[in-house]
N, C-alpha and C positions, 0 to 999 in steps of 0.2 A: 871802629869795630871793637878795639881793645876795651874801651870804656863800656860799651853796650853789653858785651859778653860778661865782663867783670860784674856789672850791676844786675843783669837780668838772667843769667844762666848759672845756676848753682848745682852742685853735686846732688844727684837724686831727682832733679827736675825732669819734666816731660818737655821735649824740644821738638818743634815742628819747623822745618826749613823747606818751604814749598817753592814752586816755580818750574818752568819747563825750559829745557836746553840752555840758552844763553841767559835766562832769567833766574837760574838757580844761584843762590847766594853762597858760592864757594868760600868767600871771605869769612862769613860767619862760622862755617864748619871748621875752617882752618884755624880760626882764632880759638874756638872751643878746644881743639886739639892742642894748640900752643899753651893754653891755660890749664891743660890737663884736667878737664872736668871729668868726673867719674859717676858711674851708676845711673846714667841717663836712660830714660825711656825715649826712644826715637819713634816718632809717628810720621807717616807719609803715605800717600796713596800707593806709590810705587817707589821702593828704595832704589837709589841710584849710586853713582860714584862717591858722592860726599858722605852718604850714610855708610857705604862700604869702608871708606877711610876712617870714619868715626869708630866703627866697630873694630877695625884692625888696630887702631890706636889705643884700644882699651877703654874708650869713653862710654860704651853702651852696656846696659844690662838687659834691656828688653827692646824689641822691635815690633811696632804695631803697624800693619800695612794691609792693603787689599789685594795686592798682586806683586809677587817677587819676580824680578827679572825684566829685562828690557832688551829686545833684540838689537837695538841701536847702541846699547851700552856694553852688552856682553855679560859674562858671568860675574857675579858678586863674590869674588874669592875670599874676602875677609869674612863675609857673612857665612859662607860655606864652612870655613875653618872653625869659626866660633860654634856653629851648630854641630858639626861632625866630631870635632875633637877638643872643644872648649878652649880654643886658642884665639886670642890671648886670655880669654875667660869664657864661662858659659854665657849663652845668649838665649833669653826666653823669647818665644815668638807668639804673637797673637794676630 
């Protein structure tokens, strides 16, 4: 995963990490955080925990989605902080 993120995920890229429940690639998101990628546009049908972690880690500048929230996951606190108080930075929503 280290090599894949290093090669294919650059600062400013649009990143899509799809999957449901046990098929969501947490390893990819955690490696993006470890490599401190910045200014990413995150795209997903429904943002979930890994996107919330990417936002809270300061990796995202924009989030593109069709529906925010998932009753099985709970509130996306990192997303809310970014939108309401620009912490850790401003987050554009589409």
